[in-house]
N, C-alpha and C positions, 0 to 999 in steps of 0.2 A: 445536546439538542433534545428538546422535549418531544413527546410523542406527536403533538399537534403539528409541529414543524416538520417532522419526518413524514407525516401523512400528506401535508401540502406538497412536499417535494416529490412524493410518490405519485401524486396526481399529475404533476408535470411530466414525469416519466411516462405515465400511461398514455398521455396525449401524443408523446413522441413515438412510442413503439407499439402501441396497441395493435394486436393481431400479428406483430412481426415474428414472434418467437415460434408460433405454431402454424403459420400460414402455409409453409411448405415442409414436408417431411424431410426433404433433402437440404434444408438450411438450418444451421445452428447459429444462434445469436448470443454473443458474449457481451456482458456489461463490463465496463472498466473505467477506472478513474486515472487521471494523468499523474500517477506516482510511478517513479522509474522502475521499481520492481514489478508492479502490476503491468506496466506497459510491455516490459520485456517478455514475461511469461505468457501474457494473453496474446500478443502478436506472434510469439513462437508457436503456440498451440494453433492459432488461426492459419498460419502458413503451412504447418504440417497437414492440417485438415484439407486445405485448399489444393495442396500439391500432391498429397499421397492418398487421398480418399475420393469417393464420389460425392461427398457432402460439401456444401459451400458454407464457409464461416463468414459471419458478418459481425461487425463491432459497433456497439453503441456506447459512446462516452457520456458519463453522467456522474453525479456525486455518489458517495458511498451509500448514504441512507436509501435513496431510491433503488439502488441495486438490490439490496436485501428484499425490499418489498416487491420489486419487479420479478425476482426469481420466485418468491413465494406465491405470487399471483399468476405466474406463467407468462408474463409479458416478455421476459428474456429467459434464455435457456440455462445460462451458467455464468458464474463469476469466479475469478481465480485470485481473490484477494481478501479472504475472510481471516482476519487476525484473531486467533483464539488462544487462550480462554478469556483474556481480559479486555483487550482493546476494543473489539467489536462484540463483547459479551452481551450488551443490552440489545443490540440489533439482532444478534443470533437467537437470543432467547425468545424474541417475539415471533420468529419465523421457523424455528427448529422443527416443528411438527409438519411443516409444509414444504420442506426442501430435502434434497438428498445431499449428504456429505460424501464427496468422492475421495476424500483423503488429503494427506499432507503433501504440499508442494515443497516446502523446505522448513527446517528447524532452525532454532537459534536466532530468530528475529527478535528485535527489541526496540523499545521506544525510550526517548530521553530528551534532555536539553543538552545541546552541544555548544562548545565555544572553540574558537581558533586556539591552537596550542601556544601561540605567543602570549596569550593572557597569563600572567603569572599565577601558578597554582597556589602560592601562599596568600594570594588575594581572592582567588575565586576557584574553588575546587568542588563546592557543594551547593545545592539549591539553597541551603540555609545561609550561605555567605551572601546571597543576594540582598539580605536585610541590611547589610553594611551601607550606610549613606554614601560613602565614597564610591562603592561599586555601583549603586543605583544611579548616581550622577554620571558615571562613565558610560553607563548603558542607556542613559536618557530615559530611564524608567520603562524600557520597552523589551518585551520578549517577542521575537519575530516568529510568527506561526504560519500555518498552512490553511487548508480549506475550513470554513466554519463548520461543516458537517462531519469532519473527520473525527474518528475516535481519539486520536492524539490531541485534538483541540479540546475535546471534553475533558480528557484526563489532565491537560495542562491548566484548564480553568480550575479543576479541583486542586491541583498542586499549588496554585496561587493562594487558595484558601488554607490548605494544609500548612504551608510555610508562612502564612500571614503576610503575603507580599502585596499589601494594600496599595503601595505606591507604584505598582507596575501595571502596564497595559499590555494585554495579549493582542498583538496586531495580526489579525488574520488576513490571508490573501489566497495563496495557492502554493503548491509545491514549487512551481517555477518562480513565483515571487520570492519565496523564502531563499532559494538558492541564488537568485540574482542579488538579494540583499547581502547574502554571505559573501558572494564574489566581490561586491563593492567594498565591504568591510575589510576583507583580507587584502585587497589591493591598496588600501589606505592604512593598514595596520590599526584599524579601529576596533574597539570593543563591541562585541555582539553576542547575544545568546539567542539561539534558534532552536525551535522544536525539530527534532531529528529522529531518524529511525535507521535500523540496519535490516536488510541490505540497502545501500544507496551509493551511487557513483561518487558522491561528494567526498567520501572517505578515501577515494583514490586520487581525487583532485587536490585536496587540501589536507594539511595536518590539523586534525581535530581531535577533541576528546569529549567524552560524556561527563557532565557534572554528576557527582555522587548524589544519590537520592535516598538518604538514610530512612525516610519514612515510607518508602515504597509507593509514593503517590502516583508514579508513572508506570507501575506494574513491573512484572518480571519477564523471563524468557517467554516467547510466543512461538506458536506454530501457525503457518499460513496454509489455509485449506482451500480446496475447490468445492464450490456448492453448485448444485443443479436443481432445476425445478422438479417437483414431484412427477414421477412417471418418465423422466428423461432416460434413465437406464433401460427401461423396457422398450422405449421407442427408438433410441439411438444406442444400442448395446456396444457397437464397436467404438464409437466416439467416447462413450462413458468409460469404457475400459481403458482407452488410451489416456484419458484425463486422469483416471485413478492411478495409472502407472507412472505418471510424470512426477519426477522428484529430482531436484538439483541441490547439491551441497551449497550452502550459503556463500562460502568463499568463492566458489566458481561462478555463482550467479553474479556476485558483486563485480568480479573481474569483467564479465561480459557487459554488465551495465555501464561500467566505466568506458569500455570500448565503444558502446553505443553512443555515449556522450561525445567521445572524440571523433567518431565517424557518423554513424546513423544507426537506428534500431534495425533497419533492413540489413545493413552490412554486418552488424554484430550477430544478428540471428542467423544469417547465412554462414558466418564463421563458426558459430556454435554447432549448427547442423553438420557442417563439413568435418569438424574436429571431434565430433562425438557420434560416429555412425552406429556403433553397437548400442549405445543408449537409445538413440532414436529408433532403431529397429525394434528394441525391446518395448518401447512405449507403444509403437504401432501394432506389433504382432503378439507381444507377450512371450516371444521366444528368447531364451537366455543364450 
């Protein structure tokens, strides 16, 4: 996504939440995008704030690009889905001087293109194999993607160029659209390549594998950070400290994300809080 497009999207966010982040000192507004990992950690933080503090947490759902600019301009207080150093590197570079980085939520995140494991590896194991005409025909020349503004989408567009996949179309929609297409394909034993990331509940629901990326077009291991608007730690020290202490091992996070898929985010978050009391107390108080 180019800078002009990002600024247009940012303007839309400003209309939606202008004045919301700083209107009340006892309110904290989170931006979030409907990606399963972001939904879990953001709703978890909001629930802890609402139930265990005197501050009220509110959520504003929007695309990823406006979140960065919204935090930088103070329209929202925080976001818990900054994939660094590569995936959101361009977004972060534009706002780094105007935001607070509250630390890492989880390590070992990654991006890639995934396929159902029933697709034979001797026919499709690498992005380079997509150039095979038979493979392209079985995939109908389509890579199933997510949001147009996502960092993964930008990297996937670059991967098409890197591997000279001129005969393919990156079909953008949403995270939910991508998983719905994956569910249909698996139900019919059809070939499909989808843009994917870890952590995600789909790895608990289906047998999937990442395609190899020998050129490194889709990046390497990532860390997911929490960002806040400038001055947030001074104005909301207890909430900022709680957010900075939040950390979840990625395997555990993925387990509860799958549970959320099977039940609901509310139930899975409730189970996480009940099953991890010492960790929750540490996040809230700093006491070990």
